Backbone of each chain as ProteinMPNN parsed JSONL, in Angstrom:
{"seq_chain_A": "MKVTHYREIPRDPVGEEGASGITVRRVISEKDGADNFSMRVFEVEPGGYSPYHNHPWEHEVFILEGSGSLVQGEKEVPFSKGDVIFIPPGEAHQMKNSSEEPLEFICLIPNPK", "coords_chain_A": {"N_chain_A": [[21.067, -8.983, -11.536], [21.52, -6.302, -9.001], [22.461, -2.809, -8.615], [22.259, -0.547, -6.118], [22.066, 2.842, -4.368], [21.24, 2.654, -1.013], [19.778, 4.742, 0.299], [18.202, 5.411, -2.013], [15.951, 3.687, -1.844], [12.631, 3.393, -0.938], [11.304, 4.694, 2.25], [9.763, 3.443, 4.89], [7.636, 4.107, 7.696], [7.995, 2.148, 10.67], [5.218, 0.471, 11.721], [4.339, -1.211, 13.562], [2.965, -2.101, 16.858], [4.279, -0.762, 19.935], [6.481, 0.265, 18.848], [8.686, 3.167, 18.065], [9.441, 6.017, 16.568], [10.865, 4.946, 14.229], [12.127, 3.647, 11.175], [12.205, 1.946, 8.204], [13.992, 0.701, 5.257], [13.377, -1.711, 2.76], [15.804, -3.101, 1.327], [16.978, -5.193, 0.022], [14.967, -8.067, -1.233], [12.299, -10.72, -1.604], [11.404, -9.525, -3.631], [13.266, -8.597, -5.496], [14.254, -11.171, -6.205], [15.64, -12.676, -4.173], [15.295, -15.32, -2.524], [16.178, -16.503, -0.145], [16.834, -14.966, 2.252], [16.36, -11.407, 3.472], [17.267, -8.213, 3.374], [17.194, -5.334, 5.286], [17.382, -1.787, 6.022], [17.263, 0.123, 9.005], [16.195, 3.239, 10.525], [16.723, 4.871, 13.3], [15.295, 7.451, 15.268], [16.699, 9.802, 17.614], [15.805, 8.767, 20.938], [14.225, 6.731, 19.89], [12.665, 3.657, 19.273], [12.616, 0.079, 18.624], [10.019, -2.557, 18.604], [9.694, -4.326, 21.705], [10.078, -7.584, 21.476], [9.825, -11.123, 20.742], [10.415, -13.739, 18.551], [10.238, -16.571, 16.12], [12.632, -16.468, 14.571], [15.752, -15.541, 13.587], [17.915, -12.523, 13.856], [20.506, -10.818, 12.072], [22.717, -8.428, 12.312], [23.967, -5.181, 11.661], [25.619, -2.161, 12.632], [25.628, 0.639, 11.364], [25.475, 3.642, 11.703], [26.1, 5.682, 14.469], [24.804, 5.21, 18.023], [23.547, 2.996, 20.592], [21.352, 0.7, 22.416], [21.031, -2.667, 23.218], [18.029, -4.117, 24.553], [17.272, -6.747, 26.571], [15.464, -8.257, 28.512], [16.111, -7.427, 31.892], [18.324, -6.569, 31.201], [20.636, -4.459, 29.452], [22.45, -4.069, 26.904], [24.931, -2.123, 25.346], [25.74, -0.764, 22.107], [27.702, 0.026, 18.956], [28.474, 2.026, 16.256], [29.913, -0.354, 13.84], [29.368, -2.506, 14.899], [28.547, -5.911, 15.35], [25.672, -8.177, 15.59], [23.892, -10.751, 16.721], [21.152, -12.149, 17.134], [19.591, -14.691, 18.303], [16.95, -17.329, 17.271], [13.961, -16.669, 19.094], [14.761, -15.172, 21.064], [13.842, -12.552, 23.343], [13.827, -9.33, 22.545], [15.02, -5.853, 21.822], [15.609, -3.034, 20.068], [17.242, 0.18, 20.94], [17.507, 3.773, 20.491], [19.635, 5.334, 22.48], [20.886, 7.674, 22.348], [22.076, 11.085, 21.172], [22.17, 11.148, 18.514], [21.214, 10.129, 15.129], [20.45, 6.726, 14.675], [21.389, 4.32, 12.8], [21.177, 0.96, 11.208], [21.827, -1.975, 9.614], [19.523, -5.138, 9.249], [19.333, -8.508, 8.91], [16.933, -11.135, 7.929], [15.693, -14.437, 8.032], [13.608, -15.502, 5.002], [10.174, -16.269, 4.906], [9.404, -19.809, 4.769]], "CA_chain_A": [[22.117, -8.052, -10.743], [20.768, -4.811, -8.695], [23.224, -2.068, -7.677], [21.325, 0.961, -5.898], [22.268, 3.285, -3.232], [20.243, 2.313, -0.196], [18.778, 5.668, 0.297], [17.286, 5.367, -3.25], [14.981, 2.798, -1.76], [11.773, 3.953, -0.189], [11.519, 4.475, 3.552], [8.562, 3.303, 5.471], [7.305, 3.734, 9.184], [7.559, 1.043, 11.455], [3.861, 0.864, 12.542], [4.099, -1.948, 14.681], [2.724, -1.6, 17.971], [5.56, -0.736, 20.585], [7.702, 1.052, 18.076], [8.349, 4.358, 17.946], [10.558, 6.973, 15.682], [11.798, 4.246, 13.695], [11.718, 3.517, 9.888], [12.606, 0.741, 7.549], [13.788, 0.399, 3.96], [13.636, -3.072, 2.486], [16.745, -3.04, 0.149], [16.939, -6.703, -0.758], [13.767, -8.606, -0.64], [11.912, -11.562, -2.638], [11.095, -8.841, -5.046], [14.559, -8.675, -6.171], [14.56, -12.608, -6.336], [16.127, -13.09, -2.916], [14.331, -16.2, -1.798], [16.504, -17.067, 1.224], [16.782, -14.118, 3.297], [16.077, -10.302, 3.39], [18.164, -7.057, 3.674], [16.434, -4.223, 5.461], [17.94, -0.757, 6.634], [16.553, 0.603, 9.706], [16.815, 4.447, 11.08], [16.078, 5.502, 14.611], [15.649, 8.819, 15.801], [16.88, 9.763, 19.157], [14.95, 8.51, 21.849], [13.353, 6.027, 19.375], [13.067, 2.047, 19.568], [11.95, -1.087, 17.854], [9.167, -3.108, 19.711], [10.384, -5.182, 22.5], [9.164, -8.598, 21.051], [10.442, -12.286, 20.087], [9.839, -14.364, 17.194], [10.894, -17.841, 16.115], [13.485, -16.279, 13.721], [17.047, -14.874, 13.881], [18.257, -11.147, 13.204], [21.778, -10.625, 11.747], [22.597, -7.017, 12.291], [25.475, -4.661, 11.493], [25.441, -0.963, 13.104], [26.066, 1.429, 10.238], [25.966, 4.837, 12.027], [25.249, 5.97, 15.788], [24.773, 4.201, 18.969], [22.4, 2.697, 21.297], [21.377, -0.584, 23.501], [20.1, -3.939, 22.817], [17.428, -4.567, 25.691], [16.946, -8.089, 26.637], [14.821, -8.675, 30.14], [16.582, -6.609, 32.724], [19.776, -6.204, 30.496], [20.865, -3.529, 28.379], [24.08, -4.127, 26.26], [25.344, -1.2, 24.508], [26.23, -0.925, 20.864], [27.711, 1.428, 18.353], [28.971, 1.731, 14.858], [30.669, -1.376, 13.563], [29.272, -3.766, 16.021], [27.932, -6.839, 14.529], [24.851, -8.484, 16.687], [23.4, -11.995, 16.42], [20.049, -12.412, 17.952], [19.041, -16.259, 17.835], [15.25, -17.299, 17.163], [13.213, -16.967, 20.339], [15.353, -14.344, 22.182], [13.322, -11.093, 23.365], [14.862, -8.071, 22.065], [14.398, -4.344, 21.422], [16.694, -2.233, 19.644], [16.935, 1.449, 21.376], [18.575, 4.742, 20.202], [19.61, 6.171, 23.848], [22.164, 8.566, 22.078], [21.444, 12.142, 20.605], [22.443, 11.113, 17.086], [20.541, 9.059, 14.598], [20.954, 5.443, 14.58], [21.121, 3.332, 11.604], [21.412, -0.386, 11.228], [21.168, -3.22, 8.807], [18.907, -6.275, 9.936], [18.715, -9.318, 7.966], [15.92, -12.056, 8.329], [15.266, -15.468, 6.788], [12.392, -15.319, 4.331], [9.344, -17.364, 5.197], [9.584, -21.016, 3.644]], "C_chain_A": [[21.609, -6.605, -10.259], [21.883, -4.425, -7.942], [22.544, -0.934, -7.176], [21.704, 1.367, -4.534], [21.127, 3.07, -2.183], [19.411, 3.421, 0.284], [17.768, 6.099, -0.656], [16.037, 4.363, -3.094], [13.883, 3.632, -0.721], [11.667, 3.633, 1.175], [10.055, 4.513, 4.297], [8.562, 3.247, 6.875], [7.326, 2.662, 9.701], [6.496, 1.2, 12.188], [3.494, -0.034, 13.663], [3.918, -1.34, 15.993], [3.998, -1.737, 19.145], [6.518, -0.356, 19.926], [7.507, 2.512, 18.324], [9.49, 5.322, 17.524], [11.767, 5.992, 15.154], [11.507, 3.859, 12.008], [12.605, 2.513, 9.163], [12.898, 1.142, 5.983], [14.426, -1.005, 3.531], [14.635, -3.044, 1.19], [17.043, -4.082, -0.65], [15.884, -7.68, -0.137], [13.38, -9.837, -1.792], [11.531, -11.018, -3.852], [12.261, -8.857, -6.041], [15.11, -10.32, -6.457], [15.383, -13.235, -5.343], [15.182, -14.097, -2.002], [14.543, -16.64, -0.564], [16.29, -16.207, 2.533], [16.97, -12.554, 2.691], [16.848, -9.419, 3.965], [17.426, -5.838, 4.004], [17.522, -3.042, 6.26], [17.112, -0.062, 7.515], [17.248, 2.195, 10.289], [16.034, 4.639, 12.356], [16.442, 6.649, 14.96], [16.213, 8.596, 17.172], [15.938, 9.596, 20.073], [13.735, 7.366, 21.096], [13.713, 4.576, 19.641], [12.239, 1.1, 18.711], [10.862, -1.574, 19.225], [10.106, -4.095, 20.552], [9.518, -6.685, 22.239], [10.215, -9.911, 20.911], [9.85, -12.824, 19.167], [10.624, -15.699, 16.927], [11.949, -17.836, 14.871], [14.713, -15.346, 14.067], [17.111, -13.318, 13.301], [19.901, -11.32, 13.184], [21.895, -9.092, 11.663], [24.216, -6.269, 12.187], [24.86, -3.008, 11.969], [26.374, -0.194, 12.342], [26.645, 3.028, 10.838], [25.083, 4.948, 13.54], [25.344, 4.79, 16.823], [23.595, 3.873, 19.699], [22.486, 1.497, 22.009], [20.313, -1.429, 22.966], [19.434, -4.094, 24.292], [17.029, -6.014, 25.589], [16.563, -8.286, 28.309], [15.364, -7.503, 30.895], [18.017, -6.116, 32.148], [19.75, -5.258, 29.554], [22.268, -3.635, 27.908], [24.1, -3.106, 25.264], [26.146, -1.499, 23.358], [26.609, 0.255, 20.257], [28.32, 0.927, 17.135], [30.155, 0.599, 14.724], [30.715, -2.506, 14.371], [28.292, -4.789, 15.029], [26.995, -7.57, 15.713], [24.239, -9.549, 15.882], [22.308, -12.212, 17.54], [19.546, -14.01, 17.615], [17.542, -16.088, 18.063], [14.859, -17.399, 18.658], [13.661, -16.01, 21.228], [14.61, -12.95, 21.866], [14.311, -10.314, 22.962], [14.134, -6.688, 21.65], [15.672, -3.416, 21.283], [16.521, -0.473, 19.905], [17.886, 2.484, 20.908], [18.452, 5.842, 21.547], [20.517, 7.35, 23.348], [21.053, 9.988, 21.69], [21.678, 12.323, 19.082], [21.431, 10.077, 16.36], [21.157, 7.902, 14.607], [20.502, 4.781, 13.382], [21.722, 1.659, 11.332], [20.87, -1.232, 10.158], [20.684, -4.556, 9.498], [18.456, -7.067, 8.921], [17.927, -10.47, 8.496], [15.793, -13.036, 7.186], [13.939, -15.156, 6.165], [11.462, -16.456, 4.939], [9.42, -18.321, 4.225], [8.631, -21.263, 2.896]], "O_chain_A": [[21.304, -5.783, -11.123], [22.37, -5.063, -7.008], [22.181, -0.202, -8.096], [21.72, 0.555, -3.608], [19.998, 3.351, -2.584], [18.295, 3.113, 0.704], [16.804, 6.832, -0.435], [15.227, 4.206, -4.007], [14.289, 4.395, 0.157], [11.874, 2.465, 1.504], [9.33, 5.507, 4.263], [9.344, 2.469, 7.422], [6.521, 1.896, 9.171], [6.532, 1.901, 13.2], [2.63, 0.197, 14.509], [4.5, -0.309, 16.331], [4.627, -2.794, 19.201], [7.621, -0.63, 20.399], [6.451, 3.021, 18.698], [10.491, 5.345, 18.24], [12.975, 6.037, 15.387], [10.301, 3.837, 11.763], [13.739, 2.309, 9.597], [12.076, 1.882, 5.443], [15.562, -1.397, 3.799], [14.134, -2.963, 0.069], [17.333, -3.973, -1.841], [15.846, -8.043, 1.039], [14.086, -9.923, -2.797], [11.339, -11.646, -4.893], [12.135, -9.111, -7.239], [16.243, -10.571, -6.868], [15.856, -14.339, -5.616], [14.51, -13.758, -1.028], [13.652, -17.084, 0.161], [15.75, -16.584, 3.573], [17.589, -12.377, 1.642], [17.221, -9.684, 5.107], [16.978, -5.215, 3.042], [18.39, -3.457, 7.027], [16.134, 0.461, 6.98], [18.455, 2.366, 10.462], [14.806, 4.559, 12.392], [17.617, 7.009, 15.022], [16.227, 7.52, 17.771], [15.055, 10.451, 20.007], [12.622, 7.174, 21.585], [14.796, 4.244, 20.122], [11.209, 1.487, 18.159], [10.864, -1.154, 20.382], [11.139, -4.571, 20.08], [8.42, -6.861, 22.768], [11.42, -9.667, 20.977], [8.715, -12.447, 18.875], [11.669, -15.87, 17.556], [12.174, -18.86, 14.225], [14.542, -14.413, 14.852], [16.389, -12.979, 12.364], [20.505, -11.861, 14.11], [21.117, -8.517, 10.902], [25.293, -6.738, 12.554], [23.71, -2.704, 11.652], [27.595, -0.232, 12.491], [27.747, 3.526, 10.605], [23.946, 4.541, 13.783], [25.826, 3.683, 16.58], [22.577, 4.504, 19.417], [23.62, 1.113, 22.296], [19.213, -1.167, 22.48], [20.218, -4.197, 25.236], [16.486, -6.435, 24.567], [17.429, -8.441, 29.17], [14.989, -6.428, 30.428], [18.696, -5.288, 32.756], [18.786, -5.229, 28.788], [23.186, -3.244, 28.63], [23.306, -3.188, 24.327], [27.084, -2.295, 23.413], [26.191, 1.351, 20.632], [28.636, -0.244, 16.926], [31.179, 0.657, 15.405], [31.653, -3.278, 14.567], [27.495, -4.412, 14.17], [27.516, -7.584, 16.828], [24.043, -9.448, 14.671], [22.616, -12.425, 18.713], [19.128, -14.27, 16.487], [16.965, -15.208, 18.7], [15.448, -18.201, 19.382], [13.003, -15.908, 22.263], [14.608, -12.332, 20.801], [15.509, -10.591, 23.022], [12.977, -6.533, 21.261], [16.504, -3.144, 22.149], [15.764, 0.157, 19.166], [19.077, 2.171, 20.892], [17.652, 6.763, 21.711], [20.889, 8.054, 24.286], [19.829, 10.047, 21.811], [21.453, 13.372, 18.479], [20.874, 9.23, 17.058], [22.386, 7.897, 14.553], [19.319, 4.727, 13.044], [22.942, 1.495, 11.321], [19.684, -1.235, 9.828], [21.452, -5.065, 10.314], [17.551, -6.756, 8.148], [18.271, -10.834, 9.62], [15.772, -12.82, 5.974], [13.142, -14.521, 6.856], [11.967, -17.471, 5.418], [9.493, -18.026, 3.032], [8.726, -22.151, 2.049]]}, "seq_chain_B": "MKVTHYREIPRDPVGEEGASGITVRRVISEKDGADNFSMRVFEVEPGGYSPYHNHPWEHEVFILEGSGSLVQGEKEVPFSKGDVIFIPPGEAHQMKNSSEEPLEFICLIPNPK", "coords_chain_B": {"N_chain_B": [[22.897, -14.563, 22.143], [24.949, -12.206, 20.663], [27.359, -9.459, 20.736], [29.668, -7.618, 19.029], [32.377, -6.096, 17.991], [33.224, -5.685, 14.571], [35.886, -5.489, 13.9], [36.985, -7.074, 15.829], [37.163, -9.424, 15.25], [38.677, -12.162, 13.627], [40.905, -11.729, 10.853], [41.044, -13.234, 7.596], [42.963, -14.08, 5.142], [41.848, -14.172, 1.546], [42.186, -17.121, -0.056], [41.41, -18.228, -2.441], [41.632, -19.13, -5.82], [42.531, -16.772, -8.293], [41.766, -14.694, -6.743], [43.117, -11.579, -5.08], [44.668, -9.361, -2.976], [42.705, -9.377, -0.721], [40.778, -9.974, 2.066], [38.984, -11.527, 4.564], [36.36, -11.441, 7.217], [34.569, -13.527, 9.046], [31.992, -12.876, 10.551], [29.337, -13.598, 11.616], [28.165, -16.64, 11.685], [27.589, -20.366, 11.47], [28.807, -21.14, 13.453], [27.891, -19.341, 15.613], [25.384, -20.203, 15.901], [24.09, -19.492, 13.609], [21.735, -20.524, 11.676], [20.698, -20.197, 9.075], [21.739, -18.479, 7.099], [24.878, -16.436, 6.701], [27.173, -13.686, 7.598], [29.84, -11.934, 6.162], [32.752, -10.046, 6.32], [34.366, -8.015, 3.98], [37.609, -6.906, 3.0], [39.287, -5.086, 0.809], [42.253, -4.13, -0.867], [43.757, -1.385, -2.56], [43.524, -1.775, -5.83], [43.14, -4.513, -5.492], [41.163, -7.749, -5.892], [38.183, -9.985, -5.963], [37.837, -13.319, -6.799], [36.708, -14.074, -10.414], [33.945, -15.598, -10.547], [31.151, -18.061, -10.742], [28.568, -19.196, -9.032], [26.194, -21.378, -7.452], [24.365, -19.954, -5.367], [23.204, -16.866, -4.01], [24.37, -13.536, -3.711], [24.068, -11.091, -0.997], [24.932, -7.698, -0.569], [26.41, -5.021, 0.98], [28.045, -1.918, 0.783], [30.52, -0.755, 2.826], [32.811, 1.089, 3.088], [34.565, 3.064, 0.712], [35.091, 2.494, -2.807], [34.276, 0.941, -5.842], [34.26, -1.497, -8.342], [31.874, -3.882, -9.882], [32.256, -6.484, -11.844], [30.85, -7.961, -14.86], [30.996, -10.372, -17.052], [31.67, -8.425, -19.966], [30.694, -6.221, -18.883], [31.248, -3.418, -16.467], [29.972, -2.43, -13.824], [30.232, 0.281, -11.708], [30.405, 0.736, -8.123], [29.799, 2.532, -4.671], [30.47, 3.615, -1.448], [27.487, 2.886, 0.678], [25.939, 1.659, -0.987], [23.716, -1.027, -2.074], [24.098, -4.3, -3.131], [22.618, -6.936, -5.153], [23.237, -10.106, -5.998], [22.289, -12.638, -7.99], [21.362, -16.294, -7.745], [23.998, -18.172, -9.739], [25.06, -16.023, -11.386], [27.82, -14.827, -13.039], [30.52, -13.083, -11.495], [32.677, -10.387, -10.144], [34.209, -8.611, -7.775], [35.732, -5.473, -7.733], [38.554, -3.412, -6.463], [39.212, -0.337, -7.71], [39.982, 1.825, -6.898], [42.201, 4.442, -4.942], [41.866, 3.718, -2.485], [41.094, 1.955, 0.515], [38.88, -0.609, 0.124], [35.694, -1.863, 1.83], [33.269, -4.297, 2.336], [30.376, -5.609, 3.19], [29.269, -9.17, 2.987], [26.736, -11.304, 2.324], [25.586, -14.857, 2.452], [23.658, -17.53, 1.843], [23.586, -20.503, 4.284], [24.986, -23.784, 3.389], [22.507, -26.247, 3.027]], "CA_chain_B": [[23.096, -12.896, 21.563], [26.582, -11.876, 20.362], [27.625, -8.285, 20.357], [31.161, -7.64, 18.845], [32.913, -4.989, 16.96], [33.586, -6.733, 13.436], [37.422, -5.72, 13.679], [37.495, -7.918, 16.831], [36.812, -11.084, 14.766], [39.998, -12.44, 13.062], [40.614, -11.524, 9.366], [41.789, -14.327, 7.104], [43.343, -14.029, 3.559], [41.015, -15.07, 0.877], [43.461, -17.903, -0.919], [41.113, -18.851, -3.576], [42.492, -18.884, -7.108], [41.972, -15.616, -8.857], [41.638, -13.5, -5.78], [44.248, -10.835, -5.006], [44.817, -8.541, -1.966], [41.502, -9.44, -0.289], [40.801, -10.63, 3.218], [37.6, -11.9, 5.206], [36.005, -11.741, 8.522], [33.576, -14.333, 9.223], [31.411, -12.095, 11.763], [28.094, -14.338, 11.752], [28.141, -17.969, 11.157], [27.112, -21.48, 12.014], [29.163, -21.319, 14.932], [26.917, -18.62, 16.463], [23.906, -20.633, 15.86], [23.179, -18.894, 12.545], [21.548, -21.702, 10.92], [20.366, -19.992, 7.589], [22.633, -17.549, 6.431], [26.229, -16.135, 7.173], [27.449, -12.313, 7.126], [31.265, -11.737, 6.085], [33.096, -8.326, 5.964], [35.588, -8.254, 2.989], [38.338, -5.714, 2.817], [40.197, -5.335, -0.525], [43.328, -3.258, -0.925], [43.828, -0.692, -3.936], [44.017, -2.636, -7.095], [42.795, -6.015, -5.408], [39.833, -8.048, -6.479], [37.625, -11.247, -5.815], [37.919, -14.408, -8.171], [35.487, -14.093, -11.342], [33.298, -16.763, -10.636], [29.749, -17.996, -10.29], [27.937, -20.274, -8.069], [24.621, -21.614, -7.474], [23.723, -19.253, -4.447], [23.198, -15.546, -4.156], [25.072, -12.697, -2.625], [23.477, -9.833, -0.501], [26.137, -7.05, -0.343], [26.475, -3.764, 1.267], [29.401, -1.237, 0.666], [30.59, 0.239, 3.843], [33.794, 2.348, 2.641], [35.183, 3.079, -0.661], [34.426, 2.033, -4.075], [34.961, -0.119, -6.97], [33.41, -1.924, -9.65], [31.435, -5.26, -10.01], [32.707, -6.78, -13.207], [30.002, -9.187, -15.03], [31.286, -10.316, -18.644], [32.103, -7.266, -20.561], [30.179, -5.043, -18.099], [31.765, -3.043, -15.136], [29.055, -1.315, -13.058], [30.621, 1.146, -10.598], [29.746, 1.022, -6.928], [30.599, 3.193, -3.795], [29.765, 3.507, -0.166], [25.88, 2.841, 0.77], [25.283, 0.817, -2.149], [23.5, -2.38, -1.9], [24.044, -5.161, -4.699], [22.048, -8.121, -5.131], [23.943, -11.117, -7.134], [21.345, -13.742, -8.163], [22.564, -17.505, -7.89], [24.363, -18.296, -11.367], [25.379, -14.835, -12.379], [29.252, -14.565, -12.989], [30.881, -11.707, -10.904], [33.829, -10.25, -9.467], [34.318, -7.133, -7.016], [37.215, -5.08, -7.705], [38.894, -2.196, -5.89], [39.861, 0.237, -8.801], [40.244, 3.088, -6.44], [43.281, 4.3, -4.289], [41.527, 3.656, -1.035], [40.473, 0.828, 1.001], [37.296, -1.028, -0.02], [35.104, -2.591, 2.625], [31.771, -4.563, 2.412], [29.683, -6.943, 3.918], [28.617, -9.859, 1.92], [25.87, -12.615, 2.965], [25.342, -15.902, 1.796], [22.961, -18.733, 2.709], [24.464, -21.517, 4.329], [24.598, -25.224, 2.815], [21.469, -27.078, 3.701]], "C_chain_B": [[24.701, -13.019, 21.751], [26.654, -10.388, 19.74], [29.003, -7.984, 20.085], [31.357, -6.795, 17.882], [33.406, -6.051, 15.846], [35.177, -6.72, 13.411], [37.848, -6.727, 14.752], [37.589, -9.505, 16.288], [37.953, -11.408, 13.688], [39.9, -12.437, 11.642], [41.692, -12.61, 8.769], [42.097, -13.935, 5.533], [42.26, -14.697, 2.69], [42.209, -15.838, -0.292], [42.69, -18.554, -1.935], [41.689, -18.18, -4.784], [41.876, -17.858, -7.679], [41.577, -14.426, -8.119], [43.116, -13.058, -5.543], [43.831, -9.611, -4.008], [43.283, -8.187, -1.342], [41.413, -10.44, 1.015], [39.174, -10.57, 3.783], [37.479, -12.275, 6.451], [34.675, -12.458, 8.702], [32.588, -13.841, 10.348], [30.171, -12.815, 12.262], [28.244, -15.551, 11.075], [27.489, -19.152, 11.859], [27.583, -21.527, 13.434], [28.502, -20.476, 15.856], [25.651, -19.169, 16.518], [23.21, -20.169, 14.691], [23.14, -19.857, 11.689], [21.216, -21.475, 9.192], [21.306, -19.311, 6.72], [23.922, -16.93, 7.203], [26.517, -14.703, 6.692], [29.047, -12.594, 7.358], [31.537, -10.213, 6.026], [34.396, -8.741, 5.452], [36.137, -6.791, 3.14], [39.391, -6.095, 1.685], [41.137, -4.006, -0.725], [43.286, -2.831, -2.264], [44.397, -1.737, -4.958], [43.746, -4.612, -6.749], [41.325, -6.521, -6.019], [39.474, -9.675, -5.951], [37.941, -11.9, -6.864], [36.534, -13.826, -9.056], [35.005, -15.331, -11.318], [31.753, -16.724, -10.669], [29.592, -19.433, -9.818], [26.667, -20.365, -7.767], [23.857, -20.847, -6.153], [23.961, -17.605, -4.609], [24.034, -14.793, -3.277], [24.259, -11.479, -2.328], [24.846, -9.244, 0.013], [25.646, -5.504, 0.158], [27.817, -3.001, 1.641], [29.655, -0.322, 1.803], [31.593, 1.452, 3.641], [34.313, 1.834, 1.35], [34.444, 2.672, -1.64], [35.077, 1.077, -5.044], [34.199, -0.493, -7.859], [33.198, -3.556, -9.778], [31.601, -5.479, -11.609], [31.462, -8.053, -13.662], [30.214, -9.238, -16.754], [31.951, -9.088, -19.117], [31.777, -5.996, -19.851], [31.023, -4.839, -16.837], [31.002, -2.046, -14.686], [29.906, -0.934, -11.595], [29.831, 1.062, -9.132], [30.48, 1.897, -5.721], [29.793, 2.909, -2.679], [28.242, 3.91, -0.009], [25.283, 2.31, -0.192], [24.912, -0.564, -1.761], [23.511, -3.026, -3.251], [23.38, -6.552, -4.244], [22.804, -9.016, -6.218], [23.166, -12.206, -7.118], [22.203, -14.997, -8.22], [22.79, -17.556, -9.279], [24.851, -17.416, -11.869], [26.865, -14.635, -11.973], [29.678, -13.067, -12.477], [32.288, -11.647, -10.12], [33.85, -8.684, -8.874], [35.991, -6.94, -7.153], [37.238, -3.505, -7.25], [39.821, -1.472, -7.041], [40.03, 1.621, -8.354], [41.648, 3.028, -5.66], [43.176, 4.062, -2.61], [40.952, 2.307, -0.828], [38.934, 0.459, 0.568], [36.778, -1.982, 0.953], [33.611, -3.166, 2.174], [31.369, -5.884, 2.996], [28.83, -7.656, 2.873], [27.804, -11.508, 2.576], [25.702, -13.47, 2.103], [24.439, -16.961, 2.56], [24.026, -19.821, 2.824], [23.966, -22.92, 3.729], [23.641, -25.713, 3.765], [21.957, -28.197, 4.087]], "O_chain_B": [[25.408, -13.617, 22.562], [26.205, -10.073, 18.637], [29.689, -8.11, 21.099], [30.573, -6.71, 16.937], [33.913, -7.124, 16.175], [35.789, -7.705, 12.998], [38.967, -7.232, 14.658], [38.017, -10.49, 16.891], [37.959, -10.596, 12.763], [38.966, -13.035, 11.107], [42.813, -12.84, 9.224], [41.182, -13.449, 4.868], [41.777, -15.755, 3.095], [42.887, -15.237, -1.126], [43.246, -19.537, -2.423], [42.12, -17.028, -4.835], [40.646, -17.881, -7.659], [41.157, -13.384, -8.623], [44.1, -13.781, -5.704], [42.802, -8.964, -4.206], [42.753, -7.078, -1.413], [41.923, -11.56, 0.983], [38.352, -9.714, 3.456], [38.161, -13.171, 6.95], [33.663, -11.805, 8.45], [32.433, -14.716, 11.2], [29.935, -12.618, 13.454], [28.456, -15.521, 9.863], [26.826, -18.895, 12.864], [26.9, -21.879, 14.396], [28.515, -20.879, 17.019], [24.797, -18.601, 17.199], [21.992, -20.312, 14.58], [24.098, -20.186, 10.989], [21.415, -22.299, 8.3], [21.545, -19.739, 5.591], [23.879, -16.993, 8.432], [26.197, -14.404, 5.542], [29.523, -13.215, 8.308], [30.708, -9.347, 5.744], [35.256, -9.438, 5.989], [35.466, -5.777, 3.334], [40.117, -7.088, 1.645], [40.608, -2.894, -0.719], [42.888, -3.593, -3.146], [45.458, -2.355, -4.887], [44.033, -5.585, -7.446], [40.513, -5.75, -6.531], [40.363, -10.452, -5.603], [38.316, -11.306, -7.875], [35.561, -13.281, -8.536], [35.544, -16.2, -12.003], [31.117, -15.67, -10.636], [30.222, -20.454, -10.092], [25.982, -19.344, -7.824], [22.696, -21.2, -5.949], [24.876, -17.181, -5.315], [24.416, -15.263, -2.206], [23.773, -10.84, -3.262], [25.671, -9.836, 0.708], [24.633, -4.954, -0.272], [28.548, -3.337, 2.573], [29.111, 0.782, 1.83], [31.293, 2.603, 3.955], [34.469, 0.673, 0.972], [33.239, 2.47, -1.491], [36.2, 0.578, -4.97], [33.331, 0.302, -8.218], [34.131, -4.358, -9.777], [31.123, -4.721, -12.452], [31.211, -8.962, -12.872], [29.754, -8.421, -17.551], [32.949, -8.775, -18.469], [32.348, -4.926, -20.062], [31.469, -5.792, -16.198], [31.21, -0.88, -15.021], [30.131, -1.701, -10.659], [28.633, 1.344, -9.106], [31.707, 1.98, -5.775], [28.762, 2.236, -2.689], [27.781, 4.971, -0.428], [24.066, 2.455, -0.31], [25.731, -1.255, -1.153], [23.075, -2.509, -4.279], [23.601, -7.122, -3.176], [22.936, -8.528, -7.34], [23.318, -12.895, -6.11], [23.379, -14.999, -8.584], [21.959, -17.079, -10.053], [25.269, -17.672, -12.998], [27.18, -14.336, -10.821], [29.228, -12.043, -12.991], [32.867, -12.604, -9.607], [33.513, -7.719, -9.56], [36.972, -7.642, -6.907], [36.4, -2.635, -7.49], [40.952, -1.884, -7.298], [40.198, 2.535, -9.162], [42.277, 1.971, -5.606], [44.058, 4.175, -1.759], [40.438, 1.624, -1.714], [37.983, 1.228, 0.707], [37.405, -3.041, 0.988], [32.839, -2.365, 1.648], [32.004, -6.923, 3.177], [27.997, -7.146, 2.123], [28.337, -12.481, 3.11], [25.634, -13.108, 0.928], [24.546, -17.163, 3.769], [24.941, -20.099, 2.048], [22.771, -23.179, 3.594], [23.778, -25.676, 4.988], [21.242, -29.015, 4.666]]}, "name": "protein", "num_of_chains": 2, "seq": "MKVTHYREIPRDPVGEEGASGITVRRVISEKDGADNFSMRVFEVEPGGYSPYHNHPWEHEVFILEGSGSLVQGEKEVPFSKGDVIFIPPGEAHQMKNSSEEPLEFICLIPNPKMKVTHYREIPRDPVGEEGASGITVRRVISEKDGADNFSMRVFEVEPGGYSPYHNHPWEHEVFILEGSGSLVQGEKEVPFSKGDVIFIPPGEAHQMKNSSEEPLEFICLIPNPK"}
């Protein structure tokens, strides 16, 4: 059993090409014995974004603080605190902080088999 | 893609034996096409608790609001807003709201294969 405040877990920059002003804390992972899926907490500064990309696994997201928009092709879907987001495998997506406050969200992914 | 405020999703009582004053919203599930794991949001009223039980799957938890304690045998580990909790498969556990405020947490589980 592990009980830890998420801010006690180290925060790493997301260095991926196409990302800007975004960091990640890997709060529950295979290192904890979580074999099936992993929990990460992302912080996005005002104007920051994740890469616009797609991949063959899903995202399960919960918005903890702030607001922003989910970009998908020509579409921008706004979201804010308390929203849950499901992005199926293979759907292109980008998370953007278009507000003037920090954006924080939980994002879970399946672990590689 | 699904973007919905978690409070728009119906809230069901947890009727399981040994539970008291606890409800669940199944915010992301197989119905959404989430094949690997599911996200639920639980609300526990002051004095309420989940059943003391164990099962062969893990929990990945994030405390959204309030505080309480995680019971495991003789041990009671306090938790509060912003804590992440990993409960490995097979470990007995109970979530208790020992405060005077509502407790809300996210809890994710793997889907049956």
